C-alpha positions in Angstrom: -30.7 -0.2 -46.6 -32.2 2.9 -45.6 -33.8 5.2 -48.2 -33.2 9.1 -48.4 -36.9 9.6 -47.5 -36.8 7.3 -44.6 -33.7 9.1 -43.1 -35.2 12.4 -43.3 -38.2 11.2 -41.5 -36.0 10.5 -38.5 -35.5 14.3 -37.5 -37.7 17.0 -38.8 -36.6 20.4 -40.1 -37.9 22.1 -37.0 -36.0 19.5 -34.7 -33.0 20.4 -36.7 -33.3 24.0 -36.0 -33.7 23.5 -32.3 -30.8 21.2 -32.2 -28.9 24.0 -34.2 -29.7 26.5 -31.9 -28.6 24.2 -28.6 -25.3 23.6 -30.4 -24.7 27.3 -30.9 -25.1 27.8 -27.1 -22.9 24.7 -26.5 -20.1 25.7 -28.8 -20.2 29.2 -27.4 -19.7 27.9 -24.1 -16.9 25.6 -25.1 -15.0 28.5 -26.7 -15.4 30.5 -23.7 -14.3 27.9 -21.4 -11.2 27.0 -23.5 -9.9 30.5 -23.7 -10.4 31.0 -19.9 -8.3 28.0 -19.5 -5.4 29.0 -21.9 -6.2 32.6 -22.1 -6.3 32.6 -26.0 -9.5 33.2 -27.8 -10.8 30.3 -29.6 -13.0 30.7 -33.0 -15.5 28.1 -33.5 -17.6 28.1 -36.8 -21.3 27.8 -36.8 -22.3 24.0 -36.1 -23.3 22.1 -39.0 -25.8 19.2 -38.6 -26.0 16.2 -41.0 -28.1 12.9 -40.7 -26.8 10.2 -42.7 -26.7 6.3 -42.6 -24.0 5.0 -40.2 -22.5 3.2 -43.2 -21.7 6.7 -44.9 -20.1 8.2 -41.9 -16.4 7.0 -42.6 -16.4 8.3 -46.3 -18.2 11.5 -45.0 -15.4 12.2 -42.5 -12.6 11.5 -45.0 -14.1 13.9 -47.5 -14.4 16.6 -44.8 -10.7 16.3 -43.8 -9.5 15.6 -47.3 -6.9 18.4 -47.2 -5.1 16.8 -44.2 -2.6 14.3 -45.5 -1.6 13.1 -41.8 -3.6 13.9 -38.6 -3.8 13.8 -34.8 -7.0 12.5 -33.6 -8.6 12.9 -30.2 -11.4 10.3 -29.6 -13.6 10.4 -26.7 -16.8 8.2 -26.0 -19.8 9.6 -24.0 -22.7 7.9 -22.4 -26.0 9.1 -21.1 -29.4 9.2 -22.8 -27.6 11.1 -25.3 -24.5 9.0 -26.2 -21.9 8.6 -29.1 -18.5 9.4 -29.8 -16.6 12.8 -30.5 -13.5 13.2 -32.7 -11.2 16.3 -32.5 -9.1 16.1 -35.5 -5.9 18.4 -36.0 -3.6 18.6 -39.1 -0.1 16.9 -38.9 2.7 18.7 -36.8 0.4 20.5 -34.6 1.9 19.3 -31.4 4.4 21.9 -30.7 2.3 24.8 -31.4 -0.2 23.1 -28.9 2.2 22.7 -26.3 2.9 26.4 -26.7 -0.7 27.3 -25.9 -0.3 26.0 -22.2 3.3 27.2 -21.4 3.6 30.3 -23.6 7.0 29.1 -25.1 7.6 28.4 -28.8 11.2 27.1 -28.8 11.3 23.5 -29.2 14.2 21.1 -30.5 13.8 18.4 -32.7 15.7 16.0 -30.1 13.4 17.1 -27.3 11.4 14.1 -25.8 8.0 15.8 -26.2 5.9 13.0 -27.9 4.4 12.2 -24.5 3.9 15.8 -23.7 2.2 16.2 -27.2 -0.3 13.5 -26.3 -1.0 14.9 -22.9 -1.5 18.2 -24.5 -4.1 17.0 -26.9 -5.8 15.1 -24.2 -6.3 18.0 -22.1 -7.7 20.1 -25.2 -9.9 17.2 -25.8 -11.2 17.0 -22.3 -11.9 20.8 -22.4 -13.3 21.3 -25.9 -15.4 18.0 -26.2 -16.5 18.2 -22.5 -17.6 21.6 -22.9 -19.7 21.1 -25.9 -21.3 17.8 -25.0 -21.8 18.9 -21.4 -23.7 22.0 -22.3 -25.9 19.8 -24.8 -26.7 17.4 -21.9 -27.4 20.5 -19.5 -29.8 22.0 -21.9 -31.5 18.8 -22.6 -31.6 17.6 -19.0 -29.1 14.7 -19.4 -26.2 13.7 -17.4 -23.0 12.5 -19.3 -20.1 10.0 -18.3 -17.0 10.1 -20.5 -14.2 7.7 -21.4 -10.6 8.9 -21.2 -9.6 10.7 -24.3 -7.6 8.4 -26.8 -4.9 10.3 -28.8 -3.2 9.1 -31.9 -0.4 11.3 -33.4 0.4 11.2 -37.1 -2.2 9.2 -38.3 -3.2 8.6 -42.0 -6.3 10.7 -42.7 -8.0 7.6 -43.9 -10.0 5.3 -41.5 -10.5 7.8 -38.8 -14.0 6.3 -38.0 -14.4 2.6 -38.0 -17.1 1.2 -40.3 -18.2 -0.8 -37.5 -18.8 2.0 -35.1 -22.4 1.6 -35.4 -24.7 -0.9 -37.0 -24.6 -0.3 -40.8 -28.4 0.0 -41.1 -28.6 2.5 -38.3 -28.5 6.4 -38.8 -26.1 8.7 -37.3 -26.3 12.3 -36.6 -23.2 14.2 -37.1 -22.6 17.7 -35.4 -19.6 19.3 -37.0 -17.6 22.6 -36.5 -14.3 24.0 -37.5 -12.2 25.6 -34.6 -9.4 27.9 -34.4 -7.0 29.2 -32.0 -6.3 32.3 -33.9 -3.1 33.5 -32.1 -1.4 30.2 -32.8 -2.6 29.4 -36.2 -3.9 26.1 -35.1 -7.2 24.9 -36.7 -9.1 21.6 -36.9 -12.4 19.9 -36.8 -14.7 18.7 -34.1 -17.3 15.9 -35.0 -19.9 14.7 -32.6 -21.6 11.7 -33.6 -24.7 10.0 -32.1 -26.6 6.8 -33.2 -30.0 5.9 -33.7 -30.4 4.5 -30.2 -30.5 8.2 -29.0 -33.0 9.6 -31.5 -36.2 8.8 -29.6 -34.9 10.6 -26.5 -33.3 13.4 -28.3 -36.6 14.2 -30.3 -38.6 14.3 -27.1 -35.9 16.3 -25.3 -35.6 19.1 -28.1 -39.4 19.6 -27.9 -39.2 19.9 -24.1 -36.5 22.5 -24.7 -38.7 24.4 -27.1 -41.5 24.5 -24.9 -39.6 26.6 -22.2 -39.7 29.5 -24.9 -43.3 29.2 -26.0 
């Protein structure tokens, strides 16, 4: 089991600051891209970075979303030198509001067969928001990313969002978290980007190369 002082040695305070700045740029880009696509301003909170043992990842995310009884989850894997998983998490019953972001309509009936439309809408939002955030990180750090198709689960319990077997339990994970809000539609949720210890050596080097551009 990794000790706290061992986890802290994996990424320094300076490296965390650099990553924070990169995330600020990346999330600003994501907000701009998504707002342009659906013509609605998106608010993204200042990203929060946390380093933790991979075995602590499921309870950490469960705690973060504890106010959501049921959720819709969009999960997407990404691969490159920077690799991991991204999770968009929305509170229950967001689907109809989300659809209205794309077609401008707010009138739906309970009998409407919109389940697949909801899933497709969440896939689109996931592709745009996750892709913009991770794509900008990769661009800034000189990497090229490949993505899996987004997977959408609607009306899921808020427990077990992240599998305990996602990473080896004795590994570390970096979690990049933001809260996002589509202000005009009263839609909000979480974005978690999780990368494993396998990316750490490359990430540390890439962060310092990024900093050297401004020295």
